N, C-alpha and C positions, 0 to 999 in steps of 0.2 A: 368749086361745091364741095361742101362733104359726105363720104360718099356716102350718108346715111338719107341727107337729103339726096343725092341721088339715085337710091335705092327710092324713097317712099315719090320720087318721080316717074321710074321705070319698069318698080314692080308692082307698086298696091291696087295702078288701074288698070293693069293685066290682069291679074286678080281677085278681083271681089273677095274670095269666096274664103280666100287664105287671112288669117287672123293677124293683127300685127298688132303689138302693143309696145311700148317708144320707153326708155330706160326704168324698164321690170326689170324687180331687185329679182335676184336669182336666190335670195334663199326662201323663197317660198316654191321652187324646182330641184331645188336636192335633199335626200334623205340631211344632209349635217343640217339643216334649215343654215348653213353658211352663203355668206357671197352678198358682193354690194352691186349695182344698177347694171342689167345690158340694155346698150347703146340701141336695138332695136332687136326682139325676143315672137317669133313665126313659129306660126305653128299649119302647116300646110294642110290643106284640106282631103290631099290621098297620094300614090304613087304620082303620078305627072306628070304635078305641081310640084313636090318637094324637089322631084330631077328638074323640071325647067327653072324650079330658083337655084339650085346648087352649079347647073350650067352658070346662069347667068350672074350670078358669083361671080364666079372660077373667069368667067369672061371680062368682069367690071377689076376681078382681081378687092373684092370686097373680102373681111378678114372674118373666117364664120366659125363656128362651133356647134356641131349640133349632137343631140338631147339626149335620152328618152325619160327616167323615172329619175336622174340626176344621184342615185343611187352609189355610186361610184365615183361622186367628184368632190374635187374640194373649191369653190373659186373664190377667187381674189377679195378683201374689204373693199381694192377700192372700186370692184363691180370690168363692166368688160365690154374695152373699147371693139365691139366685136356685134355681128349678128349670129347668132340664136335662133335654130331651127330646132322645135322642138315637134318629138316624129310623135304625138299623142294622140294621134288624130287620125295615122295608121294603123288602123288596130282594128278590123275585119278579121274572121277566121270562119275555115270552113273548111268540112271535110270533104274530100277530094277521089276518093279511091275504099280501099277494104282499108288499110291502116294506113292511109296518112292527112293530114293535114297542109293547111295552107294558111296564114298566119302573116299579122302584120311586123314591124319593127317597133309600131307603138304601144303593141299589146303584152298588159306586164303578165310576166309568167305562171303567177296563181292563177292569174283570169283564165290562159294559156290550162294552165295541167289541169285548172276546174272544166274544161269545155273538154276534156277528153277523157278524162272520167266522167262524166255525162254520157260520152261517146261509148266509153267500155271500152279505150284506147289505152294501155299499160305503157309507163316508159318516163314521161317528164315526171311521175311523182315527189325525186327529187329536187326538181325546180317551183314545186307549187308557193313552197317559204321562199324565194329569195327573195329578195325586195326589187329590180331591177325589170326590165322591158327583155323582150325577146331582139330589138335589135342587141343590146349590148351586152347582154346575154351570146352573141354571135360572136362580138369582136372579141369576149374572153376567153370564152371557151368555157361558160360560169359552170360551174358541178358543187353539189353534196352527195354527203353520206353517200359515196363510190360511184355516184352520175353525174354524169358531166352532157351538153349538149355534141359532144363529136358523135353520142352514141346512137344518137335521135338524128341529124339535119341530115336533108338528102338532099338538098339543092340552097342555096342563097339566089334571089337578087339585087344588086348595089352596086351602086354610080358607084365609076372611078374617074376624076377629072382626062377630060382630050379623049373620055372610049364615052361617056356618058352611061344608061342603062346595062347591063350584063347579069348572066347565070354565072351560078357560079355550082359545079357539082362538087361533091363531097372532096374526094384529091388536089382540088386548086383550093380550098381554103385553111390547109397545111395547121391547122391545131392541132397545140399540146396544151402542156399547164400553162393558162391563160392568158394563151398565144391563140391569136391568128393568121392571115393571110394581111387582116386591118393590121396589126398592129409594124407593118413593114410600110404598108398600101393606103394612101391618105381616100378610102372611099367608105363610102358610106352607106348601109345596108335599110335595103328597102323591105323586105320580106322573106319569110322561108318556109322554105318546104320542112315535112318534120315523119321521118317513120314511125310508124310503131309495133305494139303489138297489139292481140288481141287479149282484154283483161275481161277484166269480172267490177261489177261498179262496188260493190261495196268491198270487194277485197282492196281497191286503191284510195279507193278512201279512207280507208284502215293506216292503211300504211302512209294518207299524207296524215293524218290523223298522229301517228308516232312519231312522226321526223317533226312535228306542229311541237308535241308536247319537248320531245328532244331540246328541241332549239328554244322554247320556252323557257326549260330551265338551266338552260346552256348559257345564252346571248343574252346582255342588256337593251329586249325590243322596247322596254319602254324610256330609252333614253334619243334623239337621233346621233348618229352617225351614218357611214360609209358602211358598212360589214366589216370584213376582218381589216387592217389597219397594210401589214404586212402581208408580202406571199408568202408562200413556204419554204423556207430554205432546206437545199438538199440532206435529209438525213436528221432534220427535228421540228420541230413545231412552235414558233415564232410564235402565241402565246406562252407555251410551255419556258420559255428563256427569259424571256420578259417577266418569269415569275415568280423564273430563278433567282434574277438579279434586281429579283421586291424592289421591283416597278409600279404591283398595283397600288390604284390608287393613287399615286404621283400627279400634278395639276402642273398646267402652265394656263394661268388663268379661269376663262372657264369648262377648257379641257384641262378630260383624265380618262387617264389608262383605267379602265372599266376593272369593277373591285369582286366583277360575276366572272369577267374574260378576259386574261392582261391582250388578249390579242384585238381588242379592239378600245381603237377611242374614241373615245364619247365626248358629244357638245350636253353637259352637264349645269349649262346655263350663263349664256347670252358669251361664250365662245365665237374668237374672231378664228378667222384665216391665220393671221397671222399666232395666235394663241398656238393652234392645229401645229402651227410647222414647228414650232419650237415645239412640244412637245416629242413628238417627232424624232425631232433633232438629239433629243434628250435619251432618247430610247434608244433610238438607232447607236452613241459613243455607248454608252453604258453596256450594252447587250456586247457591242464589241470589245473595250475597253476589257469586261470579264470573261467572255466565252469566246473571242475572237471571229464569230460568225457576225459578221453584214446581213442587215435588215433592207432588203429591197421595199419599199410604198409599194402593196399594192391598188391603194387607190389614188388616180390619176386627181391629178393639183394644176387646178388652169393657172394660170400667174397673172 
């Protein structure tokens, strides 16, 4: 019996509140708007159901991909013979103390930052314009404009193979530049606790608006993309190197180096995964040949 038929037989009857889609196109679930169909696409209704699904998948040996907002993913045109677990329904958020918040992994950073603003808690202004979800932000220690998740995380609840659901304190998260313990261990963030500072709502809102204006001016937000395509190489900025090499506006099929910000590869219209991969390879080769710097993709490529 194929794994997906066994999934239908074992999991679906046990969890009727879980949303299950079959052959769901991944271009609907990535900010690149690229990707073929996933064999099974599932939205668990809560933390316990998500943990149960992950444990069942581990026991059965099913192929699994966990996603949030899909803002850092490039998915194969051929699709995925996998169980895609979408954390979008893990989006609860509450104030748990004088300066603390607990939120589900599927909550968008924009909504999380807006909640903090309404509660007059400061520290998440940098995250308001980042298009990802909290779970993904924890995994890659997302940051912008001098802020990063490392500065605000106080605890993370996650599922790990063979261990189940665990609570991790900050020192166990190994947070660094675009790095966390989840970079090495195959774990899944379920929720996180954040420690913030008392602030004033109008001032927090003004800072968010300022950062939003800077993003709109400098980044190609009008096109589908996965944000910054490459990690920042030590001592350099990827976008500056790419522009220096004369690659602004260069295309491969529907994929293009943004004219506004060379650090972004955009879907300029009808781009395929193959187009984006070809353009990434061309950028890497050209930049290395001209500058000696090797660019490493920041976007997660799912074959």
